[in-house]
C-alpha positions as CSV (number, residue, x, y, z in Angstrom):
1,X,159.0,110.6,-12.0
2,X,159.6,111.2,-8.1
3,X,163.2,112.0,-7.2
4,X,165.0,109.8,-4.7
5,X,164.9,110.8,-1.0
6,X,168.2,110.1,0.9
7,X,167.9,109.8,4.7
8,X,171.2,110.2,6.6
9,X,171.7,109.3,10.2
10,X,174.8,110.5,12.1
11,X,176.3,109.5,15.5
12,X,178.9,112.2,16.2
13,X,181.9,111.9,18.3
14,X,185.2,113.9,18.7
15,X,187.4,111.6,16.6
16,X,184.9,109.9,14.2
17,X,181.5,110.4,12.8
18,X,179.4,107.3,12.0
19,X,176.9,107.5,9.1
20,X,174.0,105.3,7.8
21,X,172.5,106.2,4.6
22,X,169.1,105.2,3.3
23,X,167.9,105.7,-0.3
24,X,164.2,105.9,-0.1
25,X,163.3,103.2,2.4
26,X,166.4,100.9,2.0
27,X,169.6,101.0,4.0
28,X,172.3,101.3,1.4
29,X,175.5,102.2,3.3
30,X,177.1,102.8,6.7
31,X,180.5,103.8,7.6
32,X,182.8,106.0,9.7
33,X,184.9,109.0,8.8
34,X,187.3,111.1,10.6
35,X,185.9,114.2,12.3
36,X,187.6,116.5,9.8
37,X,186.3,119.4,7.9
38,X,187.7,118.2,4.5
39,X,186.3,114.6,4.9
40,X,182.9,115.8,6.0
41,X,182.7,118.2,3.2
42,X,183.8,115.7,0.6
43,X,181.0,113.3,1.9
44,X,178.3,115.9,2.0
45,X,179.3,117.4,-1.5
46,X,178.3,114.0,-3.0
47,X,174.8,114.7,-1.8
48,X,174.7,118.4,-2.8
49,X,171.4,119.6,-4.1
50,X,169.8,116.1,-3.6
51,X,166.7,115.6,-1.6
52,X,168.4,114.8,1.8
53,X,166.9,114.6,5.3
54,X,169.8,114.6,7.6
55,X,169.7,113.7,11.4
56,X,172.4,114.0,13.9
57,X,172.2,112.9,17.6
58,X,172.2,115.6,20.3
59,X,174.6,115.3,23.1
60,X,174.1,113.6,26.5
61,X,174.1,116.1,29.2
62,X,176.0,113.9,31.6
63,X,179.4,114.3,29.7
64,X,182.1,116.3,31.4
65,X,182.1,120.0,30.2
66,X,185.2,119.8,28.0
67,X,183.9,116.8,26.0
68,X,180.4,118.4,25.7
69,X,181.9,121.6,24.3
70,X,183.9,119.5,21.7
71,X,180.8,117.6,20.7
72,X,178.7,120.7,20.3
73,X,181.5,122.1,18.1
74,X,181.5,118.8,16.1
75,X,177.7,119.0,15.6
76,X,177.8,122.6,14.7
77,X,180.5,121.9,11.9
78,X,178.4,119.0,10.6
79,X,175.1,120.8,10.5
80,X,176.6,123.9,9.0
81,X,178.2,121.7,6.1
82,X,174.9,120.0,5.6
83,X,173.2,123.4,5.2
84,X,175.9,124.6,2.9
85,X,175.4,121.6,0.7
86,X,171.6,122.4,0.5
87,X,170.2,119.4,2.5
88,X,166.5,119.5,2.5
89,X,166.1,119.2,6.2
90,X,168.4,119.0,9.2
91,X,167.2,117.4,12.4
92,X,168.7,117.1,15.8
93,X,167.5,113.9,17.5
94,X,167.8,113.2,21.2
95,X,169.1,109.8,22.3
96,X,165.8,109.4,24.2
97,X,163.8,110.0,21.0
98,X,165.4,107.3,18.8
99,X,166.1,104.8,21.6
100,X,162.6,104.7,22.9
101,X,161.2,104.2,19.3
102,X,163.7,102.0,17.7
103,X,165.0,100.1,20.7
104,X,162.0,100.3,22.9
105,X,164.3,101.4,25.7
106,X,164.7,104.6,27.9
107,X,167.6,106.3,29.8
108,X,166.8,104.3,33.0
109,X,168.4,101.2,31.4
110,X,172.1,101.0,31.6
111,X,174.2,102.4,28.7
112,X,175.8,99.1,28.0
113,X,172.5,97.4,27.7
114,X,171.2,100.1,25.3
115,X,174.5,99.7,23.2
116,X,173.9,95.9,23.0
117,X,170.4,96.3,21.8
118,X,171.4,98.9,19.4
119,X,174.0,96.5,17.7
120,X,171.3,93.8,17.7
121,X,168.6,96.0,16.0
122,X,171.2,97.5,13.6
123,X,172.3,94.0,12.7
124,X,168.8,93.0,11.8
125,X,168.4,96.2,9.6
126,X,171.7,95.6,7.8
127,X,171.2,91.9,7.5
128,X,174.8,91.4,8.8
129,X,176.5,91.5,12.2
130,X,177.2,95.0,13.3
131,X,179.9,95.2,16.0
132,X,180.6,98.8,16.2
133,X,178.5,100.9,18.6
134,X,178.7,104.1,16.7
135,X,177.8,102.5,13.3
136,X,174.9,100.6,15.1
137,X,173.6,104.0,16.5
138,X,173.9,105.8,13.2
139,X,171.8,103.0,11.5
140,X,169.2,103.3,14.3
141,X,169.1,107.0,14.0
142,X,168.6,106.9,10.3
143,X,165.8,104.2,10.9
144,X,164.3,106.6,13.3
145,X,164.2,109.3,10.6
146,X,162.6,106.9,8.2
147,X,159.9,105.9,10.6
148,X,159.0,109.2,12.2
149,X,160.3,112.2,10.3
150,X,160.3,111.5,6.6
151,X,157.5,112.1,4.1
152,X,157.7,108.4,3.2
153,X,154.9,106.1,4.3
154,X,155.5,105.4,8.0
155,X,156.4,101.8,8.8
156,X,157.0,100.4,12.3
157,X,159.9,98.1,11.9
158,X,161.6,95.6,9.5
159,X,159.7,93.9,6.7
160,X,159.3,90.3,7.0
161,X,161.9,89.6,4.6
162,X,164.4,91.7,6.8
163,X,166.1,93.1,3.8
164,X,167.0,96.4,5.4
165,X,163.7,97.9,4.4
166,X,160.9,99.1,6.6
167,X,157.4,97.7,6.5
168,X,154.7,100.0,5.0
């Protein structure tokens, strides 16, 4: 029997981390937690020694230096805890990578427009309205992992039924 594959997408920020979790090819959960060592470790411990492909968004370079430093520290903490909990693979994904594949957009389009499209796409994937930008991005990042990075058969979007699964 083949073991389950968990695909986790993370949109980091200084105060909160947004996560989306796929089990095999199905979106099973999405949520936010405080950017706190204990909270992150508790979450990741639940996936310890499971087959997990984890993806976290890289930072935009146009941030002010103080914010950029804090976000790099957050990403370092998160990826270290993923490693300590024996995640199978840890990916850093640029915004350009997931936005071009999942949203069909590039950095030339305004940030507000990209955020709105992210919420629309995430809503289709989750089969319910997603109104939080960070959660929408986490869902899209996890979807990017499913499509482009996982050993699962590569799909190119939602199934016709739109049940949070990708088409084969």
